[in-house]
C-alpha positions, 0 to 999 in steps of 0.5 A: 801691209798697214800696221795696227795702231798701238793703243795710247796706253801701250805707246807710253808705259807709266810706272809708279812704285809706291815704295820709292820717290821715282816715276818711270816713263817708257816710250813704247813705239820701237818700230817707229823709233818712239816718235811722239804723237800729240796723244802721247804729249797729252798723256805725258803732260797729264801724268807730269802735272799730276806728279808735280803736285805729289810731294812723294815724287822726287825723280821722273825718268824717261826712257825709250824701248828699243834701239832709240830713245826717241826720233822726236815728233811724229811727222806723219801727223803733219803729212796726214793733216796736210790735205785738210788745210786746202 
């Protein structure tokens, strides 16, 4: 049975608390061991670049939802694109 893709905003949960200098990033793909897709990389880069310019941000914490922090890059992306190179 094919799984429905998780919307990008749900793959990564960003938490900004105006009362603290801490930002929390939670990788939220526990069934896939929080693999990092190109879309997730783009979202993370956008957020980190924004926070880098914010003098109120002093600490960014990354965590993974579920039993693994992250299994790394999403290799499915490479396998899906394999046929398009020929």
